[in-house]
MIDOSE-1310 file (N, C-alpha, C; in nm, 2 decimals, decimal comma, always signed):
residues 177
mdme	+0,37/-0,61/-2,13/+0,49/-0,58/-2,20/+0,56/-0,71/-2,23; +0,62/-0,72/-2,35/+0,68/-0,84/-2,40/+0,81/-0,88/-2,32; +0,83/-1,00/-2,29/+0,94/-1,05/-2,21/+1,07/-1,01/-2,26; +1,09/-1,00/-2,39/+1,22/-0,96/-2,45/+1,25/-0,82/-2,42
iikk	+1,14/-0,73/-2,42/+1,16/-0,59/-2,38/+1,19/-0,58/-2,23; +1,12/-0,66/-2,15/+1,15/-0,66/-2,01/+1,29/-0,70/-1,98; +1,34/-0,80/-2,05/+1,48/-0,84/-2,03/+1,58/-0,73/-2,07; +1,55/-0,67/-2,19/+1,64/-0,56/-2,24/+1,64/-0,45/-2,14
nwvt	+1,53/-0,41/-2,09/+1,52/-0,30/-1,99/+1,60/-0,34/-1,86; +1,59/-0,46/-1,82/+1,66/-0,51/-1,70/+1,81/-0,50/-1,72; +1,85/-0,54/-1,84/+2,00/-0,54/-1,87/+2,05/-0,40/-1,86; +1,97/-0,30/-1,92/+2,01/-0,16/-1,91/+2,02/-0,11/-1,77
ykti	+1,91/-0,14/-1,69/+1,91/-0,10/-1,55/+2,03/-0,16/-1,47; +2,05/-0,29/-1,48/+2,15/-0,36/-1,41/+2,29/-0,31/-1,45; +2,31/-0,28/-1,58/+2,44/-0,24/-1,63/+2,47/-0,10/-1,58; +2,38/-0,01/-1,58/+2,40/+0,12/-1,52/+2,44/+0,12/-1,37
lgrl	+2,36/+0,04/-1,30/+2,39/+0,02/-1,16/+2,53/-0,05/-1,14; +2,56/-0,14/-1,22/+2,69/-0,21/-1,22/+2,81/-0,11/-1,23; +2,79/+0,00/-1,30/+2,89/+0,10/-1,32/+2,92/+0,17/-1,19; +2,83/+0,16/-1,09/+2,86/+0,23/-0,97/+2,96/+0,15/-0,88
eddn	+2,99/+0,03/-0,92/+3,09/-0,06/-0,86/+3,06/-0,07/-0,71; +2,94/-0,10/-0,67/+2,90/-0,11/-0,54/+2,85/-0,26/-0,51; +2,93/-0,34/-0,44/+2,90/-0,48/-0,42/+2,77/-0,50/-0,35; +2,73/-0,41/-0,26/+2,61/-0,42/-0,19/+2,49/-0,40/-0,29
innm	+2,49/-0,31/-0,38/+2,39/-0,29/-0,48/+2,38/-0,41/-0,56; +2,50/-0,46/-0,61/+2,50/-0,58/-0,69/+2,44/-0,70/-0,62; +2,47/-0,72/-0,49/+2,41/-0,83/-0,41/+2,26/-0,81/-0,40; +2,21/-0,69/-0,38/+2,07/-0,67/-0,38/+2,00/-0,71/-0,51
leel	+2,07/-0,67/-0,62/+2,02/-0,70/-0,75/+2,02/-0,85/-0,78; +2,12/-0,92/-0,72/+2,13/-1,06/-0,74/+2,02/-1,13/-0,67; +1,99/-1,09/-0,54/+1,89/-1,15/-0,46/+1,75/-1,11/-0,50; +1,72/-0,99/-0,54/+1,59/-0,94/-0,57/+1,57/-0,92/-0,72
geri	+1,67/-0,94/-0,80/+1,66/-0,90/-0,94/+1,54/-0,95/-1,02; +1,50/-1,07/-1,01/+1,39/-1,12/-1,09/+1,26/-1,04/-1,05; +1,24/-1,02/-0,92/+1,12/-0,95/-0,87/+1,13/-0,80/-0,91; +1,24/-0,74/-0,90/+1,26/-0,60/-0,94/+1,23/-0,59/-1,09
clap	+1,28/-0,68/-1,17/+1,27/-0,68/-1,31/+1,12/-0,69/-1,36; +1,04/-0,76/-1,28/+0,90/-0,78/-1,32/+0,80/-0,69/-1,25; +0,84/-0,62/-1,15/+0,75/-0,55/-1,06/+0,69/-0,42/-1,13; +0,56/-0,40/-1,12/+0,50/-0,28/-1,17/+0,53/-0,17/-1,07
ansn	+0,52/-0,04/-1,12/+0,55/+0,07/-1,03/+0,42/+0,12/-0,96; +0,31/+0,09/-1,02/+0,18/+0,14/-0,97/+0,07/+0,04/-1,00; -0,04/+0,04/-0,93/-0,15/-0,05/-0,95/-0,25/-0,01/-1,05; -0,27/+0,12/-1,08/-0,37/+0,17/-1,16/-0,32/+0,21/-1,30
nkqy	-0,39/+0,18/-1,40/-0,35/+0,20/-1,54/-0,34/+0,35/-1,58; -0,39/+0,44/-1,49/-0,38/+0,58/-1,52/-0,25/+0,64/-1,45; -0,18/+0,55/-1,38/-0,05/+0,59/-1,32/+0,06/+0,54/-1,40; +0,18/+0,60/-1,39/+0,30/+0,56/-1,46/+0,34/+0,42/-1,41
gcyp	+0,39/+0,34/-1,50/+0,46/+0,21/-1,47/+0,36/+0,10/-1,43; +0,24/+0,11/-1,47/+0,14/+0,01/-1,43/+0,14/-0,11/-1,53; +0,25/-0,18/-1,52/+0,27/-0,30/-1,61/+0,39/-0,37/-1,56; +0,40/-0,50/-1,59/+0,52/-0,58/-1,55/+0,65/-0,51/-1,60
ggiv	+0,74/-0,49/-1,51/+0,87/-0,42/-1,54/+0,86/-0,27/-1,53; +0,75/-0,22/-1,47/+0,73/-0,08/-1,46/+0,83/+0,00/-1,37; +0,87/-0,07/-1,26/+0,97/+0,00/-1,18/+1,10/+0,02/-1,25; +1,15/-0,08/-1,33/+1,27/-0,06/-1,40/+1,26/+0,04/-1,51
vtst	+1,15/+0,04/-1,59/+1,13/+0,14/-1,70/+1,12/+0,28/-1,64; +1,04/+0,30/-1,54/+1,02/+0,44/-1,49/+1,14/+0,49/-1,42; +1,21/+0,40/-1,35/+1,33/+0,44/-1,28/+1,44/+0,48/-1,37; +1,45/+0,40/-1,48/+1,56/+0,43/-1,58/+1,53/+0,56/-1,65
klak	+1,40/+0,58/-1,69/+1,36/+0,71/-1,75/+1,39/+0,83/-1,66; +1,36/+0,81/-1,53/+1,38/+0,91/-1,43/+1,52/+0,95/-1,42; +1,61/+0,84/-1,41/+1,75/+0,86/-1,39/+1,81/+0,94/-1,51; +1,76/+0,90/-1,63/+1,81/+0,97/-1,75/+1,76/+1,12/-1,75
amqa	+1,64/+1,14/-1,71/+1,59/+1,28/-1,70/+1,67/+1,36/-1,60; +1,71/+1,29/-1,48/+1,79/+1,36/-1,38/+1,93/+1,39/-1,44; +1,98/+1,30/-1,52/+2,11/+1,33/-1,58/+2,11/+1,45/-1,67; +2,00/+1,46/-1,75/+1,98/+1,57/-1,85/+1,97/+1,70/-1,77
lnef	+1,89/+1,70/-1,66/+1,87/+1,82/-1,58/+2,00/+1,86/-1,52; +2,07/+1,76/-1,47/+2,20/+1,79/-1,41/+2,30/+1,86/-1,51; +2,30/+1,80/-1,63/+2,39/+1,86/-1,73/+2,35/+2,00/-1,77; +2,22/+2,02/-1,78/+2,16/+2,15/-1,81/+2,21/+2,26/-1,71
hgnp	+2,22/+2,21/-1,58/+2,25/+2,31/-1,47/+2,40/+2,31/-1,45; +2,48/+2,25/-1,54/+2,63/+2,25/-1,52/+2,69/+2,15/-1,44; +2,62/+2,03/-1,42/+2,66/+1,92/-1,35/+2,70/+1,95/-1,20; +2,61/+2,01/-1,13/+2,64/+2,04/-0,99/+2,64/+1,91/-0,90
vdik	+2,59/+1,80/-0,94/+2,58/+1,68/-0,86/+2,66/+1,57/-0,93; +2,73/+1,49/-0,85/+2,81/+1,38/-0,89/+2,72/+1,28/-0,97; +2,76/+1,24/-1,09/+2,68/+1,16/-1,18/+2,64/+1,03/-1,11; +2,73/+0,97/-1,03/+2,71/+0,84/-0,97/+2,59/+0,86/-0,87
svyk	+2,58/+0,97/-0,80/+2,47/+0,99/-0,71/+2,34/+1,01/-0,79; +2,35/+1,08/-0,90/+2,23/+1,10/-0,99/+2,17/+0,96/-1,03; +2,26/+0,87/-1,08/+2,21/+0,74/-1,12/+2,17/+0,65/-1,01; +2,24/+0,66/-0,90/+2,21/+0,57/-0,78/+2,07/+0,61/-0,73
igll	+2,05/+0,74/-0,71/+1,92/+0,78/-0,66/+1,81/+0,76/-0,76; +1,84/+0,80/-0,88/+1,74/+0,78/-0,99/+1,69/+0,64/-1,01; +1,78/+0,55/-1,00/+1,75/+0,41/-1,03/+1,70/+0,33/-0,91; +1,73/+0,38/-0,79/+1,70/+0,30/-0,67/+1,59/+0,37/-0,59
hdvg	+1,54/+0,49/-0,62/+1,45/+0,57/-0,54/+1,32/+0,49/-0,52; +1,28/+0,41/-0,61/+1,15/+0,34/-0,60/+1,16/+0,20/-0,58; +1,27/+0,15/-0,54/+1,29/+0,00/-0,52/+1,19/-0,05/-0,41; +1,15/+0,04/-0,32/+1,06/+0,00/-0,21/+0,92/-0,03/-0,27
rlgt	+0,89/+0,01/-0,39/+0,76/-0,03/-0,46/+0,76/-0,18/-0,48; +0,88/-0,25/-0,47/+0,88/-0,39/-0,48/+0,80/-0,46/-0,37; +0,82/-0,40/-0,25/+0,75/-0,46/-0,13/+0,86/-0,49/-0,03; +0,86/-0,61/+0,03/+0,96/-0,64/+0,13/+1,06/-0,74/+0,07
iead	+1,15/-0,79/+0,15/+1,25/-0,88/+0,10/+1,18/-1,01/+0,05; +1,07/-1,05/+0,11/+1,00/-1,17/+0,07/+0,87/-1,16/+0,00; +0,81/-1,04/+0,01/+0,67/-1,03/-0,05/+0,65/-0,91/-0,14; +0,57/-0,92/-0,24/+0,55/-0,81/-0,33/+0,44/-0,72/-0,28
wllp	+0,46/-0,59/-0,31/+0,36/-0,49/-0,27/+0,24/-0,50/-0,36; +0,26/-0,52/-0,49/+0,15/-0,53/-0,58/+0,14/-0,67/-0,63; +0,02/-0,72/-0,63/-0,01/-0,86/-0,68/-0,10/-0,86/-0,80; -0,10/-0,96/-0,88/-0,19/-0,96/-0,99/-0,34/-0,94/-0,95
qdsd	-0,41/-0,86/-1,02/-0,55/-0,83/-0,99/-0,64/-0,95/-1,03; -0,72/-1,00/-0,94/-0,80/-1,12/-0,96/-0,95/-1,08/-0,98; -0,98/-0,95/-0,98/-1,12/-0,90/-0,99/-1,13/-0,83/-1,12; -1,22/-0,89/-1,21/-1,25/-0,82/-1,34/-1,31/-0,69/-1,32
whre	-1,40/-0,68/-1,21/-1,46/-0,55/-1,19/-1,36/-0,44/-1,15; -1,27/-0,47/-1,07/-1,16/-0,37/-1,03/-1,08/-0,33/-1,15; -1,05/-0,43/-1,24/-0,97/-0,40/-1,36/-1,05/-0,31/-1,45; -1,17/-0,36/-1,48/-1,26/-0,29/-1,59/-1,31/-0,16/-1,54
klgn	-1,36/-0,15/-1,42/-1,43/-0,03/-1,37/-1,33/+0,08/-1,31; -1,23/+0,03/-1,24/-1,14/+0,12/-1,17/-1,00/+0,13/-1,24; -0,97/+0,04/-1,33/-0,84/+0,05/-1,39/-0,73/-0,01/-1,31; -0,76/-0,09/-1,21/-0,66/-0,15/-1,12/-0,61/-0,28/-1,18
efkv	-0,50/-0,27/-1,24/-0,44/-0,39/-1,31/-0,37/-0,48/-1,20; -0,34/-0,42/-1,09/-0,28/-0,49/-0,98/-0,35/-0,45/-0,85; -0,34/-0,54/-0,75/-0,40/-0,51/-0,62/-0,29/-0,50/-0,51; -0,31/-0,42/-0,41/-0,22/-0,39/-0,31/-0,22/-0,51/-0,21
nfdl	-0,10/-0,56/-0,17/-0,09/-0,67/-0,08/-0,10/-0,61/+0,06; -0,22/-0,62/+0,12/-0,24/-0,56/+0,25/-0,18/-0,64/+0,37; -0,12/-0,75/+0,33/-0,05/-0,83/+0,44/+0,09/-0,77/+0,47; +0,13/-0,68/+0,39/+0,26/-0,61/+0,42/+0,24/-0,50/+0,53
pklt	+0,35/-0,47/+0,60/+0,34/-0,36/+0,70/+0,30/-0,23/+0,62; +0,23/-0,15/+0,69/+0,18/-0,02/+0,62/+0,30/+0,08/+0,63; +0,38/+0,09/+0,53/+0,49/+0,18/+0,51/+0,48/+0,25/+0,38; +0,54/+0,37/+0,38/+0,55/+0,44/+0,25/+0,65/+0,37/+0,16
hlqr	+0,64/+0,41/+0,03/+0,74/+0,35/-0,06/+0,88/+0,39/-0,02; +0,90/+0,51/+0,03/+1,03/+0,56/+0,07/+1,08/+0,48/+0,19; +0,99/+0,45/+0,29/+1,03/+0,38/+0,40/+1,07/+0,24/+0,36; +1,00/+0,17/+0,27/+1,04/+0,04/+0,22/+1,17/+0,05/+0,14
tlfl	+1,19/+0,16/+0,07/+1,32/+0,17/-0,01/+1,43/+0,18/+0,09; +1,42/+0,27/+0,19/+1,53/+0,28/+0,29/+1,55/+0,15/+0,36; +1,45/+0,08/+0,39/+1,46/-0,05/+0,46/+1,54/-0,15/+0,37; +1,50/-0,16/+0,24/+1,57/-0,25/+0,15/+1,72/-0,21/+0,13
lnhf	+1,74/-0,08/+0,12/+1,88/-0,04/+0,10/+1,96/-0,06/+0,23; +1,90/-0,04/+0,34/+1,97/-0,07/+0,47/+2,00/-0,22/+0,48; +1,90/-0,30/+0,45/+1,91/-0,45/+0,46/+2,03/-0,50/+0,38; +2,05/-0,44/+0,26/+2,16/-0,48/+0,18/+2,28/-0,40/+0,20
qvkl	+2,28/-0,32/+0,30/+2,40/-0,24/+0,34/+2,44/-0,14/+0,23; +2,35/-0,09/+0,15/+2,38/+0,01/+0,05/+2,40/+0,14/+0,12; +2,52/+0,19/+0,11/+2,55/+0,32/+0,18/+2,50/+0,43/+0,10; +2,44/+0,53/+0,17/+2,40/+0,65/+0,11/+2,48/+0,77/+0,17
teee	+2,52/+0,86/+0,08/+2,58/+0,98/+0,13/+2,47/+1,06/+0,20; +2,51/+1,17/+0,27/+2,41/+1,25/+0,33/+2,33/+1,32/+0,22; +2,39/+1,36/+0,11/+2,32/+1,42/+0,00/+2,22/+1,33/-0,06; +2,26/+1,20/-0,08/+2,17/+1,10/-0,13/+2,05/+1,07/-0,04
ffal	+2,08/+1,06/+0,09/+1,97/+1,04/+0,19/+1,87/+1,15/+0,18; +1,92/+1,28/+0,19/+1,83/+1,39/+0,19/+1,75/+1,40/+0,06; +1,81/+1,36/-0,05/+1,74/+1,36/-0,18/+1,62/+1,27/-0,17; +1,64/+1,15/-0,12/+1,53/+1,05/-0,10/+1,42/+1,11/-0,01
vsld	+1,46/+1,17/+0,10/+1,37/+1,22/+0,19/+1,28/+1,33/+0,12; +1,34/+1,40/+0,02/+1,26/+1,50/-0,05/+1,14/+1,44/-0,11; +1,14/+1,31/-0,15/+1,02/+1,24/-0,21/+0,90/+1,25/-0,12; +0,92/+1,21/+0,01/+0,80/+1,20/+0,10/+0,74/+1,34/+0,13
erta	+0,83/+1,44/+0,14/+0,78/+1,57/+0,17/+0,75/+1,66/+0,05; +0,79/+1,61/-0,07/+0,77/+1,68/-0,19/+0,83/+1,82/-0,19; +0,94/+1,83/-0,11/+1,02/+1,95/-0,10/+1,16/+1,92/-0,11; +1,23/+1,98/-0,21/+1,38/+1,95/-0,23/+1,46/+1,99/-0,11
kntl	+1,53/+1,89/-0,05/+1,62/+1,92/+0,06/+1,76/+1,96/+0,01; +1,79/+1,94/-0,12/+1,92/+1,98/-0,17/+1,91/+1,97/-0,33; +2,02/+1,99/-0,39/+2,02/+2,00/-0,54/+1,98/+1,86/-0,60; +2,03/+1,75/-0,54/+2,00/+1,62/-0,59/+1,85/+1,59/-0,57
gall	+1,79/+1,63/-0,46/+1,65/+1,62/-0,43/+1,57/+1,70/-0,53; +1,62/+1,82/-0,57/+1,55/+1,90/-0,67/+1,55/+1,83/-0,81; +1,66/+1,77/-0,84/+1,67/+1,69/-0,97/+1,57/+1,58/-0,97; +1,56/+1,51/-0,85/+1,47/+1,39/-0,84/+1,33/+1,44/-0,85
lhar	+1,29/+1,54/-0,78/+1,15/+1,58/-0,78/+1,11/+1,64/-0,92; +1,20/+1,72/-0,98/+1,17/+1,77/-1,11/+1,15/+1,66/-1,21; +1,25/+1,56/-1,21/+1,24/+1,45/-1,31/+1,11/+1,37/-1,28; +1,08/+1,35/-1,15/+0,96/+1,28/-1,12/+0,83/+1,35/-1,17
dmle	+0,83/+1,48/-1,16/+0,71/+1,56/-1,21/+0,70/+1,54/-1,36; +0,82/+1,54/-1,43/+0,82/+1,52/-1,57/+0,76/+1,39/-1,61; +0,80/+1,29/-1,53/+0,76/+1,15/-1,56/+0,61/+1,14/-1,54; +0,55/+1,20/-1,44/+0,41/+1,19/-1,41/+0,32/+1,27/-1,50
e	+0,38/+1,36/-1,59/+0,29/+1,43/-1,68/+0,24/+1,35/-1,79
């Protein structure tokens, strides 16, 4: 992906999150921003977001799909929660505070035969994306409402715990198609 497009996508992502007026989210973006901006969402080119900037692109698309679904259903969920969860649900795909989960692929064979554009950093603790997301949000003291927390938990169990979780899962399924 072209660096100008990556920058444009980052500005959109950061601007939407800035509207939440949450200093802790802003601090997280300030500290991790460059890494979030460039991080892929997945390692394999058959999966969504397998390119530099993939987390930002896919999370922005997902948040907009969640907003559309919320509007379709008469806005049962606060729009700030929709965007907060939509944009931050996959931040754990970044990795940890200091190390990336996905690294550049150095094996032509893995790239050509398997489609793995990136390789997993096995030096990181073995956690789910959700566990890393919750760790990063906690580290930066990003407060989640009960509704937001249960929506995120919906990801691991693939079962909606509430309406926000249903929006998240449905939008995620749309993105994966």
